[in-house]
C-alpha positions in Angstrom: 251.4 138.9 214.8 251.4 141.8 212.2 254.7 141.4 210.5 257.8 140.5 211.6 258.8 144.2 212.3 255.2 145.3 213.5 254.7 147.4 210.2 252.6 145.8 207.1 253.7 147.5 203.9 250.6 146.8 201.5 252.5 149.3 199.0 254.9 146.2 197.7 252.9 143.2 196.6 256.3 140.9 196.8 257.3 142.4 200.6 253.4 141.7 201.8 253.8 138.0 200.3 256.7 137.5 202.3 255.2 138.7 205.5 252.1 136.4 204.8 254.6 133.6 204.5 256.4 134.2 207.4 252.6 134.5 209.5 251.7 131.2 207.9 254.6 129.6 209.9 252.3 127.9 212.6 250.1 126.6 209.9 253.2 124.9 208.2 254.7 123.3 211.1 251.6 122.5 212.6 252.3 118.4 212.4 256.0 119.0 213.7 254.4 121.1 216.8 251.8 118.8 217.7 254.7 116.1 217.2 257.0 118.0 219.7 254.2 119.2 222.3 251.7 116.4 222.7 253.1 113.6 224.7 253.2 110.1 223.6 252.0 107.7 226.2 255.2 107.0 228.0 255.3 111.0 228.7 251.6 111.4 229.3 251.7 111.6 233.4 254.8 114.6 232.4 253.0 117.0 230.5 249.2 118.4 230.4 248.3 117.6 227.0 244.9 119.3 227.1 246.9 122.4 228.2 249.1 121.9 225.5 246.9 121.4 222.6 244.9 124.5 224.3 247.6 126.9 223.7 248.6 125.3 220.1 245.1 125.5 219.0 244.8 129.4 220.8 248.3 130.3 219.0 247.1 128.7 215.6 243.7 130.5 215.9 245.6 133.7 216.7 247.6 133.2 213.9 244.6 132.9 211.5 242.8 136.3 212.8 246.1 137.8 212.3 246.8 137.0 208.9 242.9 137.7 208.0 243.2 140.9 209.3 246.4 141.8 207.5 244.7 140.8 204.0 241.7 142.8 204.6 243.8 146.0 205.8 245.8 145.3 202.4 242.7 144.7 200.4 241.0 148.2 201.6 244.2 150.5 201.3 244.6 149.5 197.8 241.0 149.7 196.9 241.1 152.7 198.2 244.1 154.0 196.1 242.4 152.4 192.9 239.6 154.2 193.8 241.3 157.7 194.0 242.9 157.1 190.8 239.5 156.1 189.3 238.2 159.5 190.4 241.1 161.3 189.2 240.9 159.7 185.5 237.3 160.4 185.4 237.6 164.0 186.2 240.3 164.8 184.1 241.5 162.0 181.9 243.6 163.8 179.7 245.9 165.7 182.4 249.4 164.5 182.3 250.0 164.5 185.9 246.8 162.0 186.0 248.2 160.1 183.6 252.1 160.0 184.6 250.6 158.9 188.2 248.6 155.9 186.5 251.8 154.7 184.7 254.1 155.1 187.7 251.3 152.9 189.3 251.2 150.4 186.5 255.0 150.3 186.2 255.5 149.4 190.0 252.8 147.0 189.9 254.3 145.2 186.6 257.9 145.2 188.9 256.3 144.0 191.4 254.7 141.0 190.0 257.3 140.2 187.2 260.9 140.9 188.8 262.1 137.8 189.4 260.7 136.8 185.3 261.4 139.9 183.3 263.3 143.1 183.2 262.5 145.6 180.7 265.1 147.7 179.3 265.6 150.7 180.7 264.4 154.2 178.6 266.5 156.8 178.1 
């Protein structure tokens, strides 16, 4: 389960958080899953509890691995972009193109994190 639509967008932090939230669904519903799949004493003859528990455990472990891969992938991608921007700034800190690119990235990150809390005035 990489993402609901099969892609992972690491550039939009809010979208990434939403994907992780969906990927946590099995963890959040583990008690419900156990209650509905593991048979009570009266139904123990009708359902193979060991097989059911094994399948649930495998699903849980796959969800953990999938989430871990998604997080590590986004960390690597973001670290690479930050590294490139730092290199550009170190080479030519006064270059207006680099400054504009850095400001654009800063504004984007600010907007992603604060968009639900604060909307800055538009600059004319």
